[in-house]
C-alpha positions as CSV (number, residue, x, y, z in Angstrom):
1,M,110.0,124.1,94.9
2,A,109.6,121.8,91.3
3,W,113.6,121.4,91.0
4,W,114.1,121.4,94.8
5,K,112.4,118.3,95.2
6,A,114.0,116.8,92.4
7,W,117.4,118.1,93.6
8,M,116.1,116.3,97.1
9,E,115.2,112.7,95.1
10,Q,118.4,112.6,93.2
11,E,120.0,112.7,96.1
12,G,118.4,110.0,97.9
13,V,119.5,107.6,95.1
14,T,121.9,105.0,95.8
15,V,121.8,102.8,92.4
16,K,121.5,105.9,89.8
17,G,122.9,102.9,87.0
18,S,125.1,103.0,84.7
19,P,125.5,106.4,82.6
20,H,126.8,104.7,79.5
21,F,124.6,101.9,79.8
22,N,124.6,99.1,77.1
23,P,122.2,96.0,78.3
24,D,124.2,93.4,75.6
25,P,127.4,93.4,77.1
26,D,125.5,92.7,80.4
27,A,123.7,90.1,79.5
28,E,126.8,88.9,78.4
29,I,128.5,89.0,81.4
30,L,125.6,87.4,83.6
31,Y,125.5,84.4,80.7
32,K,129.0,83.6,81.3
33,A,129.0,84.3,85.0
34,M,126.3,81.7,85.1
35,K,127.7,79.1,82.9
36,G,131.7,79.2,83.7
37,I,132.1,79.9,80.7
38,G,136.2,81.9,80.2
39,E,135.8,81.5,84.1
40,W,139.0,80.4,85.0
41,P,140.2,79.9,88.9
42,S,143.3,82.0,89.4
43,T,145.8,78.9,90.5
44,A,146.1,76.3,87.2
45,L,145.5,72.8,88.1
46,P,148.5,70.3,87.2
47,L,147.7,67.2,86.6
48,E,149.9,64.2,87.4
49,G,152.3,63.0,84.7
50,W,151.8,65.6,82.2
51,G,153.9,68.9,81.1
52,F,151.5,71.2,81.7
53,S,148.7,72.2,83.8
54,C,145.5,71.8,83.1
55,C,141.8,74.8,84.2
56,V,138.2,74.0,84.8
57,P,136.2,76.5,85.1
58,T,134.3,77.8,88.0
59,G,130.7,77.7,89.0
60,T,128.1,80.8,89.3
61,N,130.7,84.1,89.5
62,E,128.2,85.7,92.3
63,Q,130.3,89.0,92.3
64,A,130.0,89.4,88.5
65,I,126.4,89.0,88.9
66,I,126.8,91.9,92.2
67,D,129.2,94.0,90.0
68,V,126.4,94.3,87.0
69,L,122.7,94.3,88.9
70,T,123.2,96.3,91.8
71,K,125.0,98.7,89.4
72,R,121.6,99.0,87.6
73,S,119.4,100.9,87.3
74,N,115.8,98.8,87.2
75,A,114.5,100.1,84.3
76,Q,118.1,99.3,82.8
77,R,117.8,95.6,84.6
78,Q,114.6,95.0,82.3
79,Q,116.5,96.3,78.8
80,I,119.3,93.2,80.2
81,S,116.3,90.5,81.0
82,K,115.1,91.4,77.2
83,S,118.5,91.0,76.1
84,F,119.6,88.4,77.8
85,K,115.8,86.2,76.6
86,A,116.9,87.8,73.3
87,Q,121.0,86.5,73.2
88,F,120.3,83.1,75.1
89,G,116.7,82.4,74.1
90,K,116.1,81.7,77.9
91,D,114.6,83.6,81.1
92,L,116.1,85.7,83.2
93,T,115.3,85.5,86.5
94,E,114.3,82.6,86.3
95,T,118.0,81.3,85.2
96,L,119.1,83.6,88.1
97,K,116.6,81.2,90.6
98,S,118.3,78.3,89.0
99,E,121.8,79.1,89.7
100,L,121.4,81.3,93.4
101,S,120.3,79.5,96.2
102,G,119.1,81.1,99.8
103,K,118.9,84.6,100.8
104,F,121.4,86.0,98.2
105,E,118.7,84.7,95.8
106,R,115.9,86.8,97.2
107,L,117.7,89.8,97.0
108,I,118.8,89.0,93.6
109,V,115.4,88.0,92.1
110,A,114.6,91.3,94.0
111,L,116.3,93.5,91.8
112,M,114.8,92.1,88.9
113,Y,111.5,93.0,89.6
114,P,109.6,96.5,88.4
115,P,109.2,98.5,91.7
116,Y,104.8,97.9,91.5
117,R,105.4,94.5,90.9
118,Y,107.8,93.6,93.5
119,E,105.5,95.6,95.9
120,A,102.2,93.8,94.6
121,K,104.6,90.2,95.0
122,E,105.2,90.9,98.8
123,L,101.7,91.9,99.5
124,H,100.2,88.7,98.0
125,D,103.0,87.0,99.8
126,A,102.7,88.0,103.2
127,M,99.0,86.9,102.5
128,Q,99.7,83.3,101.2
129,G,99.6,80.4,103.7
130,L,99.2,79.7,108.0
131,G,98.6,83.2,108.3
132,T,99.1,86.7,107.4
133,K,102.0,88.7,107.8
134,E,99.9,92.2,109.4
135,G,103.4,94.0,109.5
136,V,104.3,93.4,105.7
137,I,101.1,94.7,104.4
138,I,101.2,97.8,106.7
139,E,104.2,98.4,105.9
140,I,103.4,99.1,102.4
141,L,100.3,100.9,102.5
142,A,100.9,103.4,105.4
143,S,104.4,104.4,103.6
144,R,103.3,104.6,100.1
145,T,101.7,108.1,97.7
146,K,98.5,107.3,95.5
147,H,99.8,107.5,92.7
148,Q,101.8,104.1,94.2
149,L,98.9,102.5,95.9
150,Q,97.3,102.8,92.2
151,E,100.1,101.6,90.7
152,I,100.5,98.6,93.1
153,M,97.0,97.7,92.9
154,K,97.3,97.8,89.3
155,A,100.3,95.5,89.0
156,Y,98.8,92.9,91.5
157,E,95.2,92.6,89.9
158,E,97.5,92.0,86.6
159,D,100.3,88.8,88.3
160,Y,97.7,87.6,89.9
161,G,93.9,88.0,88.5
162,S,92.5,89.1,91.9
163,S,91.6,93.0,93.1
164,L,94.4,93.7,96.3
165,E,91.5,96.0,98.7
166,E,89.2,92.2,98.4
167,D,91.9,90.2,99.3
168,I,93.2,92.1,102.1
169,Q,89.4,92.1,103.2
170,G,89.1,88.0,102.9
171,D,92.6,88.0,104.8
172,T,91.7,90.7,107.6
173,S,89.1,91.8,110.0
174,G,87.5,93.8,112.6
175,Y,89.5,97.3,112.1
176,L,92.5,96.3,111.4
177,E,90.7,95.1,107.6
178,R,89.4,99.2,107.7
179,I,92.1,101.3,108.2
180,L,93.5,99.3,105.8
181,V,91.1,99.7,102.9
182,C,90.9,103.3,104.0
183,L,94.5,103.4,103.3
184,L,94.7,101.6,100.4
185,Q,92.7,103.9,99.2
186,G,95.6,106.8,98.9
187,S,93.0,109.8,100.3
188,R,96.1,111.4,102.5
189,D,97.6,112.3,99.4
190,D,97.8,116.4,99.4
191,V,100.4,118.2,97.9
192,S,99.3,121.4,98.3
193,G,100.7,121.9,102.2
194,F,97.3,124.1,102.3
195,V,95.9,123.3,107.1
196,D,92.8,124.9,107.6
197,P,93.6,125.6,111.0
198,G,90.8,125.3,112.8
199,L,89.3,121.8,111.6
200,A,92.9,120.7,112.6
201,L,91.6,121.8,115.9
202,Q,88.1,120.5,115.6
203,D,90.4,116.9,114.4
204,A,92.6,116.9,117.6
205,Q,89.0,117.4,119.8
206,D,87.8,114.4,117.6
207,L,91.0,112.5,118.4
208,Y,90.7,113.5,121.8
209,E,86.9,113.1,122.6
210,A,87.5,109.6,120.8
211,G,89.9,108.3,122.8
212,E,91.2,109.6,126.0
213,K,87.9,111.4,127.0
214,I,86.0,108.2,126.7
215,H,85.8,104.4,128.2
216,G,87.2,103.0,126.4
217,T,87.5,104.3,122.2
218,D,85.8,105.5,118.3
219,E,88.3,103.6,116.7
220,M,87.0,104.8,113.3
221,K,87.1,108.0,114.6
222,F,91.0,107.8,114.4
223,I,90.8,105.7,111.3
224,T,89.3,108.6,109.8
225,I,91.1,111.4,110.5
226,L,94.6,109.1,110.2
227,C,93.6,108.1,106.6
228,T,92.2,111.1,105.3
229,R,93.9,114.0,106.4
230,S,97.2,115.2,104.6
231,A,100.9,114.9,106.2
232,T,101.2,118.3,106.3
233,H,97.2,118.7,108.2
234,L,98.1,115.6,110.6
235,M,101.4,117.2,111.9
236,R,99.3,120.7,113.1
237,V,96.7,118.1,114.8
238,F,99.4,116.4,116.7
239,E,101.2,119.5,117.8
240,E,97.0,120.9,119.2
241,Y,96.3,116.9,120.0
242,E,99.5,116.8,122.5
243,K,98.3,121.0,123.9
244,I,94.6,119.2,124.6
245,A,95.4,115.7,126.1
246,N,98.9,116.5,127.1
247,K,100.5,113.6,126.0
248,S,101.4,112.4,123.0
249,I,99.5,111.1,120.1
250,E,101.3,108.1,120.0
251,D,101.2,106.9,123.6
252,S,97.4,108.2,123.5
253,I,97.1,105.4,120.3
254,K,99.2,103.1,123.2
255,S,97.0,103.2,125.2
256,E,94.2,103.1,123.3
257,T,94.9,100.2,120.9
258,H,96.5,97.3,120.6
259,G,97.7,94.8,118.8
260,S,98.2,95.1,114.6
261,L,95.6,97.9,114.8
262,E,98.1,99.9,117.0
263,E,100.9,99.1,114.9
264,A,98.9,100.7,112.0
265,M,97.6,103.6,113.5
266,L,101.6,104.4,114.5
267,T,102.9,103.4,111.6
268,V,100.9,106.2,110.0
269,V,102.0,108.9,113.1
270,K,105.6,108.0,112.2
271,C,105.3,108.2,108.0
272,T,103.6,111.1,108.3
273,R,106.3,112.9,110.7
274,N,109.2,111.5,108.9
275,L,109.5,108.7,106.2
276,H,112.9,108.8,106.5
277,S,113.0,107.7,110.0
278,Y,110.3,105.5,109.6
279,F,112.5,103.0,107.6
280,A,115.1,103.8,109.1
281,E,113.6,102.3,112.3
282,R,112.4,99.4,110.5
283,L,116.2,98.3,109.0
284,H,116.7,98.8,112.3
285,Y,114.4,96.4,113.3
286,A,115.3,93.5,111.4
287,M,118.7,93.5,111.8
288,K,118.5,94.3,116.4
289,G,118.5,91.5,118.4
290,A,119.6,87.5,117.5
291,G,119.1,86.6,113.3
292,T,118.1,88.9,111.4
293,L,114.7,90.1,109.1
294,D,115.7,89.5,106.0
295,G,112.4,89.6,104.4
296,T,111.9,93.2,106.1
297,L,116.0,94.2,104.9
298,I,115.9,93.1,101.7
299,R,112.7,95.0,100.8
300,N,113.3,98.0,102.2
301,I,116.2,98.5,100.6
302,V,115.2,97.0,97.7
303,S,111.9,99.4,97.7
304,R,113.8,102.6,98.7
305,S,117.1,102.3,96.6
306,E,116.2,104.8,93.9
307,I,113.7,106.5,95.5
308,D,115.7,107.5,98.9
309,L,118.0,105.6,100.2
310,N,121.2,108.0,100.7
311,L,118.1,109.7,103.4
312,I,117.3,107.0,105.0
313,K,120.9,105.9,105.8
314,S,121.9,109.4,107.4
315,Q,118.2,109.4,109.3
316,F,119.9,105.6,110.4
317,K,122.8,107.4,111.3
318,K,121.6,110.5,113.6
319,M,118.9,107.6,115.2
320,Y,121.5,105.4,116.0
321,G,124.7,106.5,116.5
322,K,126.0,103.7,113.8
323,T,125.7,103.2,109.5
324,L,123.5,101.2,107.8
325,S,126.7,99.7,106.5
326,S,128.2,98.2,109.1
327,M,125.1,96.7,111.1
328,I,125.0,95.0,107.6
329,M,128.1,93.6,108.0
330,D,127.9,92.7,111.2
331,D,124.4,90.9,110.4
332,T,125.0,89.3,107.3
333,S,127.3,87.4,105.4
334,G,129.0,86.4,102.1
335,D,127.2,87.3,99.0
336,Y,124.5,88.4,100.5
337,K,126.4,90.8,102.5
338,N,128.1,91.9,99.5
339,A,125.4,92.9,97.8
340,L,123.5,94.6,100.2
341,L,126.4,97.2,100.6
342,S,127.0,97.3,97.1
343,L,122.8,98.8,97.2
344,V,123.6,100.8,99.9
345,G,126.2,102.4,98.4
346,S,129.0,104.9,100.9
347,D,128.8,105.8,103.9
348,P,126.9,109.4,104.6
349,D,129.5,112.2,105.8
350,P,130.0,112.2,109.8
C-alpha cells in the first residue's frame, strides 16, 4: 500500500522543483531581476544629437522572479535564500518585500516561508487586529493531520513566543473555542483504517439523540465525536446516521447549529468525506462573485502545491465544469495571475 500512497502523493504535486538544482545561479538571477543589472529594454532609446543609441536598465524583472520561485520546491527556495545572503549580504524575503507590492508581493513572500511557518503565520494573522478570521483557523485546523498540526504549533511558538492553543482560547469563546482546541489535538488520525461497526452505530445514535431527537442541541456530543474519531470511522457513522435520522449529517448540523460553529462542524464533515473536494470548494469560494478573496486563494494554492494540488484541480473541474486555471485567468491579472498559473500548472486531462 505504501508505494501506491507515494505514487498518489507524487501525482498530486504541481510544484516538483528543479531536477538539476543549483541555488547559486538562481540567487544571482533574482539579484539581477531586482536590481536591473544586465536587464535592458527590447528597444534602444536614441539620444538626440548623438550618433548612437543608449539603453537604460529596467526596474524589477517580475517574470524572472516568477520563473525561478514558482518552479522550485520549498526546500530549494530555502537554499536559494541562503545563497542569496551569502553572495549579496541581503535577506531575500526582505529584498522581495521592498521590490514588489500588492497581491503579487503577498504571493511571492508566501512562497518563501517554510510550510509550517507559513501556516503558523496565517493563523497568527487571523487572530491579529480587530475581529478574528475564524474561517482561516477552521480551514487549517480541520484539514491538517496530527503531525502537521504538531509542526504548526511548534513553528507558532518559535516565531511568536506564545502557545497557539492559548492564543485560540484567548481569541475565541464558547463551543467554537472548544471545537478548535479539540481539532488542534489531532485526535482524528488513524492510519489503520479499522472501523468498529458497533461503535459507529452507537456514535450515530448518540448524534441523533444529541440533536434531532431533543429540543435544543448537545453541542459537546457533536464536537467529541467529530473531533476524536478517524475519517474511516466517521464515514461509517455518517452512513448509519442517515439511516436513523432520514437526513444527512450536514443537514442536521445546518438545522442544529449556526455561525462559526456550524462552519467548523461542516468543515470537519467535508474534509472527512473528500479533502480534495473541500479545497476545490475553498478555491471556488475565493473567486466566485464580485471581488476575490486573495488570502484564501494564495494560502490554498501555496500550501497544497507540493501536496495534492493536481488532485484538487481534477476535483475542481468535476464540481464546477471549468478548470481552476481558467477561473484564475478570469479573476486575476498581471504578474499575480502569471505566478498563480505557474504554480497551478497545466490543466487536468478532459
